[in-house]
PyMOL CGO cylinders between C-alpha atoms (Angstrom):
from pymol import cmd
from pymol.cgo import CYLINDER

trace = [
    CYLINDER, 45.36, -86.37, -12.59, 46.58, -82.84, -11.92, 0.3, 1, 1, 1, 1, 1, 1,
    CYLINDER, 46.58, -82.84, -11.92, 50.33, -82.23, -11.93, 0.3, 1, 1, 1, 1, 1, 1,
    CYLINDER, 50.33, -82.23, -11.93, 51.44, -80.80, -8.56, 0.3, 1, 1, 1, 1, 1, 1,
    CYLINDER, 51.44, -80.80, -8.56, 54.24, -78.89, -10.29, 0.3, 1, 1, 1, 1, 1, 1,
    CYLINDER, 54.24, -78.89, -10.29, 52.51, -77.09, -13.18, 0.3, 1, 1, 1, 1, 1, 1,
    CYLINDER, 52.51, -77.09, -13.18, 48.81, -77.86, -12.69, 0.3, 1, 1, 1, 1, 1, 1,
    CYLINDER, 48.81, -77.86, -12.69, 48.38, -79.56, -16.07, 0.3, 1, 1, 1, 1, 1, 1,
    CYLINDER, 48.38, -79.56, -16.07, 45.64, -82.20, -16.18, 0.3, 1, 1, 1, 1, 1, 1,
    CYLINDER, 45.64, -82.20, -16.18, 47.14, -85.52, -17.32, 0.3, 1, 1, 1, 1, 1, 1,
    CYLINDER, 47.14, -85.52, -17.32, 45.53, -88.90, -18.07, 0.3, 1, 1, 1, 1, 1, 1,
    CYLINDER, 45.53, -88.90, -18.07, 45.44, -91.30, -15.12, 0.3, 1, 1, 1, 1, 1, 1,
    CYLINDER, 45.44, -91.30, -15.12, 47.83, -93.60, -17.00, 0.3, 1, 1, 1, 1, 1, 1,
    CYLINDER, 47.83, -93.60, -17.00, 50.51, -90.88, -17.40, 0.3, 1, 1, 1, 1, 1, 1,
    CYLINDER, 50.51, -90.88, -17.40, 53.92, -91.62, -15.89, 0.3, 1, 1, 1, 1, 1, 1,
    CYLINDER, 53.92, -91.62, -15.89, 55.28, -88.10, -16.38, 0.3, 1, 1, 1, 1, 1, 1,
    CYLINDER, 55.28, -88.10, -16.38, 53.84, -84.67, -17.02, 0.3, 1, 1, 1, 1, 1, 1,
    CYLINDER, 53.84, -84.67, -17.02, 54.96, -82.55, -19.98, 0.3, 1, 1, 1, 1, 1, 1,
    CYLINDER, 54.96, -82.55, -19.98, 56.77, -80.28, -17.51, 0.3, 1, 1, 1, 1, 1, 1,
    CYLINDER, 56.77, -80.28, -17.51, 58.95, -83.23, -16.43, 0.3, 1, 1, 1, 1, 1, 1,
    CYLINDER, 58.95, -83.23, -16.43, 57.32, -84.14, -13.09, 0.3, 1, 1, 1, 1, 1, 1,
    CYLINDER, 57.32, -84.14, -13.09, 57.51, -87.92, -12.53, 0.3, 1, 1, 1, 1, 1, 1,
    CYLINDER, 57.51, -87.92, -12.53, 54.29, -89.10, -10.86, 0.3, 1, 1, 1, 1, 1, 1,
    CYLINDER, 54.29, -89.10, -10.86, 55.83, -92.30, -9.48, 0.3, 1, 1, 1, 1, 1, 1,
    CYLINDER, 55.83, -92.30, -9.48, 58.98, -90.91, -7.88, 0.3, 1, 1, 1, 1, 1, 1,
    CYLINDER, 58.98, -90.91, -7.88, 57.52, -87.43, -7.21, 0.3, 1, 1, 1, 1, 1, 1,
    CYLINDER, 57.52, -87.43, -7.21, 60.67, -85.83, -8.65, 0.3, 1, 1, 1, 1, 1, 1,
    CYLINDER, 60.67, -85.83, -8.65, 61.46, -83.55, -11.57, 0.3, 1, 1, 1, 1, 1, 1,
    CYLINDER, 61.46, -83.55, -11.57, 62.97, -85.06, -14.71, 0.3, 1, 1, 1, 1, 1, 1,
    CYLINDER, 62.97, -85.06, -14.71, 63.76, -83.51, -18.07, 0.3, 1, 1, 1, 1, 1, 1,
    CYLINDER, 63.76, -83.51, -18.07, 60.73, -81.96, -19.68, 0.3, 1, 1, 1, 1, 1, 1,
    CYLINDER, 60.73, -81.96, -19.68, 59.21, -83.38, -22.85, 0.3, 1, 1, 1, 1, 1, 1,
    CYLINDER, 59.21, -83.38, -22.85, 58.52, -79.85, -24.03, 0.3, 1, 1, 1, 1, 1, 1,
    CYLINDER, 58.52, -79.85, -24.03, 60.90, -77.85, -26.21, 0.3, 1, 1, 1, 1, 1, 1,
    CYLINDER, 60.90, -77.85, -26.21, 62.68, -74.95, -24.44, 0.3, 1, 1, 1, 1, 1, 1,
    CYLINDER, 62.68, -74.95, -24.44, 60.36, -72.32, -25.97, 0.3, 1, 1, 1, 1, 1, 1,
    CYLINDER, 60.36, -72.32, -25.97, 57.29, -74.22, -24.77, 0.3, 1, 1, 1, 1, 1, 1,
    CYLINDER, 57.29, -74.22, -24.77, 58.80, -74.54, -21.28, 0.3, 1, 1, 1, 1, 1, 1,
    CYLINDER, 58.80, -74.54, -21.28, 59.40, -70.79, -21.12, 0.3, 1, 1, 1, 1, 1, 1,
    CYLINDER, 59.40, -70.79, -21.12, 55.84, -70.15, -22.31, 0.3, 1, 1, 1, 1, 1, 1,
    CYLINDER, 55.84, -70.15, -22.31, 54.44, -72.48, -19.63, 0.3, 1, 1, 1, 1, 1, 1,
    CYLINDER, 54.44, -72.48, -19.63, 56.46, -70.76, -16.90, 0.3, 1, 1, 1, 1, 1, 1,
    CYLINDER, 56.46, -70.76, -16.90, 55.34, -67.32, -18.11, 0.3, 1, 1, 1, 1, 1, 1,
    CYLINDER, 55.34, -67.32, -18.11, 51.69, -68.43, -17.99, 0.3, 1, 1, 1, 1, 1, 1,
    CYLINDER, 51.69, -68.43, -17.99, 52.06, -69.70, -14.43, 0.3, 1, 1, 1, 1, 1, 1,
    CYLINDER, 52.06, -69.70, -14.43, 53.63, -66.44, -13.25, 0.3, 1, 1, 1, 1, 1, 1,
    CYLINDER, 53.63, -66.44, -13.25, 51.03, -64.20, -14.83, 0.3, 1, 1, 1, 1, 1, 1,
    CYLINDER, 51.03, -64.20, -14.83, 47.30, -63.81, -14.82, 0.3, 1, 1, 1, 1, 1, 1,
    CYLINDER, 47.30, -63.81, -14.82, 44.67, -61.95, -12.92, 0.3, 1, 1, 1, 1, 1, 1,
    CYLINDER, 44.67, -61.95, -12.92, 45.12, -63.73, -9.58, 0.3, 1, 1, 1, 1, 1, 1,
    CYLINDER, 45.12, -63.73, -9.58, 48.87, -64.47, -9.88, 0.3, 1, 1, 1, 1, 1, 1,
    CYLINDER, 48.87, -64.47, -9.88, 49.84, -62.75, -6.57, 0.3, 1, 1, 1, 1, 1, 1,
    CYLINDER, 49.84, -62.75, -6.57, 47.09, -64.57, -4.72, 0.3, 1, 1, 1, 1, 1, 1,
    CYLINDER, 47.09, -64.57, -4.72, 48.13, -67.92, -6.23, 0.3, 1, 1, 1, 1, 1, 1,
    CYLINDER, 48.13, -67.92, -6.23, 51.70, -67.30, -5.09, 0.3, 1, 1, 1, 1, 1, 1,
    CYLINDER, 51.70, -67.30, -5.09, 50.42, -66.45, -1.61, 0.3, 1, 1, 1, 1, 1, 1,
    CYLINDER, 50.42, -66.45, -1.61, 48.44, -69.70, -1.47, 0.3, 1, 1, 1, 1, 1, 1,
    CYLINDER, 48.44, -69.70, -1.47, 51.57, -71.63, -2.51, 0.3, 1, 1, 1, 1, 1, 1,
    CYLINDER, 51.57, -71.63, -2.51, 53.41, -70.05, 0.43, 0.3, 1, 1, 1, 1, 1, 1,
    CYLINDER, 53.41, -70.05, 0.43, 51.09, -71.90, 2.80, 0.3, 1, 1, 1, 1, 1, 1,
    CYLINDER, 51.09, -71.90, 2.80, 50.34, -70.65, 6.29, 0.3, 1, 1, 1, 1, 1, 1,
    CYLINDER, 50.34, -70.65, 6.29, 52.83, -67.78, 6.10, 0.3, 1, 1, 1, 1, 1, 1,
    CYLINDER, 52.83, -67.78, 6.10, 51.39, -66.59, 2.78, 0.3, 1, 1, 1, 1, 1, 1,
    CYLINDER, 51.39, -66.59, 2.78, 47.89, -66.77, 4.23, 0.3, 1, 1, 1, 1, 1, 1,
    CYLINDER, 47.89, -66.77, 4.23, 48.88, -64.71, 7.27, 0.3, 1, 1, 1, 1, 1, 1,
    CYLINDER, 48.88, -64.71, 7.27, 50.54, -62.09, 5.07, 0.3, 1, 1, 1, 1, 1, 1,
    CYLINDER, 50.54, -62.09, 5.07, 47.40, -61.79, 2.93, 0.3, 1, 1, 1, 1, 1, 1,
    CYLINDER, 47.40, -61.79, 2.93, 45.25, -61.46, 6.06, 0.3, 1, 1, 1, 1, 1, 1,
    CYLINDER, 45.25, -61.46, 6.06, 47.47, -58.69, 7.45, 0.3, 1, 1, 1, 1, 1, 1,
    CYLINDER, 47.47, -58.69, 7.45, 47.43, -56.83, 4.11, 0.3, 1, 1, 1, 1, 1, 1,
    CYLINDER, 47.43, -56.83, 4.11, 43.63, -57.13, 3.96, 0.3, 1, 1, 1, 1, 1, 1,
    CYLINDER, 43.63, -57.13, 3.96, 43.16, -55.80, 7.51, 0.3, 1, 1, 1, 1, 1, 1,
    CYLINDER, 43.16, -55.80, 7.51, 45.57, -52.88, 7.03, 0.3, 1, 1, 1, 1, 1, 1,
    CYLINDER, 45.57, -52.88, 7.03, 44.02, -52.00, 3.66, 0.3, 1, 1, 1, 1, 1, 1,
    CYLINDER, 44.02, -52.00, 3.66, 40.48, -52.17, 5.03, 0.3, 1, 1, 1, 1, 1, 1,
    CYLINDER, 40.48, -52.17, 5.03, 41.25, -50.12, 8.16, 0.3, 1, 1, 1, 1, 1, 1,
    CYLINDER, 41.25, -50.12, 8.16, 43.22, -47.48, 6.22, 0.3, 1, 1, 1, 1, 1, 1,
    CYLINDER, 43.22, -47.48, 6.22, 40.41, -47.16, 3.68, 0.3, 1, 1, 1, 1, 1, 1,
    CYLINDER, 40.41, -47.16, 3.68, 37.79, -46.97, 6.40, 0.3, 1, 1, 1, 1, 1, 1,
    CYLINDER, 37.79, -46.97, 6.40, 39.79, -44.27, 8.23, 0.3, 1, 1, 1, 1, 1, 1,
    CYLINDER, 39.79, -44.27, 8.23, 39.97, -42.31, 4.97, 0.3, 1, 1, 1, 1, 1, 1,
    CYLINDER, 39.97, -42.31, 4.97, 36.22, -42.71, 4.44, 0.3, 1, 1, 1, 1, 1, 1,
    CYLINDER, 36.22, -42.71, 4.44, 36.60, -45.05, 1.47, 0.3, 1, 1, 1, 1, 1, 1,
    CYLINDER, 36.60, -45.05, 1.47, 35.17, -48.55, 1.29, 0.3, 1, 1, 1, 1, 1, 1,
    CYLINDER, 35.17, -48.55, 1.29, 37.25, -50.95, -0.77, 0.3, 1, 1, 1, 1, 1, 1,
    CYLINDER, 37.25, -50.95, -0.77, 35.58, -54.19, -1.83, 0.3, 1, 1, 1, 1, 1, 1,
    CYLINDER, 35.58, -54.19, -1.83, 38.73, -56.24, -2.32, 0.3, 1, 1, 1, 1, 1, 1,
    CYLINDER, 38.73, -56.24, -2.32, 40.11, -56.48, 1.27, 0.3, 1, 1, 1, 1, 1, 1,
    CYLINDER, 40.11, -56.48, 1.27, 37.31, -58.81, 2.46, 0.3, 1, 1, 1, 1, 1, 1,
    CYLINDER, 37.31, -58.81, 2.46, 37.94, -61.01, -0.60, 0.3, 1, 1, 1, 1, 1, 1,
    CYLINDER, 37.94, -61.01, -0.60, 41.68, -61.00, 0.13, 0.3, 1, 1, 1, 1, 1, 1,
    CYLINDER, 41.68, -61.00, 0.13, 40.89, -61.90, 3.75, 0.3, 1, 1, 1, 1, 1, 1,
    CYLINDER, 40.89, -61.90, 3.75, 38.93, -64.97, 2.59, 0.3, 1, 1, 1, 1, 1, 1,
    CYLINDER, 38.93, -64.97, 2.59, 41.73, -66.00, 0.23, 0.3, 1, 1, 1, 1, 1, 1,
    CYLINDER, 41.73, -66.00, 0.23, 44.21, -65.56, 3.10, 0.3, 1, 1, 1, 1, 1, 1,
    CYLINDER, 44.21, -65.56, 3.10, 42.09, -67.68, 5.44, 0.3, 1, 1, 1, 1, 1, 1,
    CYLINDER, 42.09, -67.68, 5.44, 41.84, -70.36, 2.74, 0.3, 1, 1, 1, 1, 1, 1,
    CYLINDER, 41.84, -70.36, 2.74, 45.62, -70.33, 2.25, 0.3, 1, 1, 1, 1, 1, 1,
    CYLINDER, 45.62, -70.33, 2.25, 46.25, -70.45, 6.01, 0.3, 1, 1, 1, 1, 1, 1,
    CYLINDER, 46.25, -70.45, 6.01, 43.94, -73.39, 6.67, 0.3, 1, 1, 1, 1, 1, 1,
    CYLINDER, 43.94, -73.39, 6.67, 45.03, -75.23, 3.53, 0.3, 1, 1, 1, 1, 1, 1,
    CYLINDER, 45.03, -75.23, 3.53, 48.64, -74.84, 4.70, 0.3, 1, 1, 1, 1, 1, 1,
    CYLINDER, 48.64, -74.84, 4.70, 47.67, -75.97, 8.19, 0.3, 1, 1, 1, 1, 1, 1,
    CYLINDER, 47.67, -75.97, 8.19, 45.92, -79.11, 6.94, 0.3, 1, 1, 1, 1, 1, 1,
    CYLINDER, 45.92, -79.11, 6.94, 48.67, -80.05, 4.47, 0.3, 1, 1, 1, 1, 1, 1,
    CYLINDER, 48.67, -80.05, 4.47, 51.60, -79.16, 6.72, 0.3, 1, 1, 1, 1, 1, 1,
    CYLINDER, 51.60, -79.16, 6.72, 52.71, -76.41, 4.35, 0.3, 1, 1, 1, 1, 1, 1,
    CYLINDER, 52.71, -76.41, 4.35, 54.09, -73.77, 6.71, 0.3, 1, 1, 1, 1, 1, 1,
    CYLINDER, 54.09, -73.77, 6.71, 56.16, -71.51, 4.45, 0.3, 1, 1, 1, 1, 1, 1,
    CYLINDER, 56.16, -71.51, 4.45, 56.33, -72.96, 0.95, 0.3, 1, 1, 1, 1, 1, 1,
    CYLINDER, 56.33, -72.96, 0.95, 54.93, -75.44, -1.50, 0.3, 1, 1, 1, 1, 1, 1,
    CYLINDER, 54.93, -75.44, -1.50, 55.14, -78.86, 0.05, 0.3, 1, 1, 1, 1, 1, 1,
]
cmd.load_cgo(trace, "trace")
């Protein structure tokens, strides 16, 4: 099963994730990982190629709307300048995904 806190894939029989998330009570406990490993795990979650988009998706409906607005403004400004950017349509799709995912899960403005 995938940990809702850190995204680590755990065996179905796991009671707690390495990050400290308790699957039964749905609360955070002390991590099994040493402090250095915890810091490394946090750094990996906050970095990467699509880190801003992942954070936007975690922000639910509000994050999706913000990504949609950014995509529209970016596309229109580029079009007005005579430049076609390929990323705004992709960002629009990611924003729509985040918005509807937030709508279906009840996540209005943050990770639920």
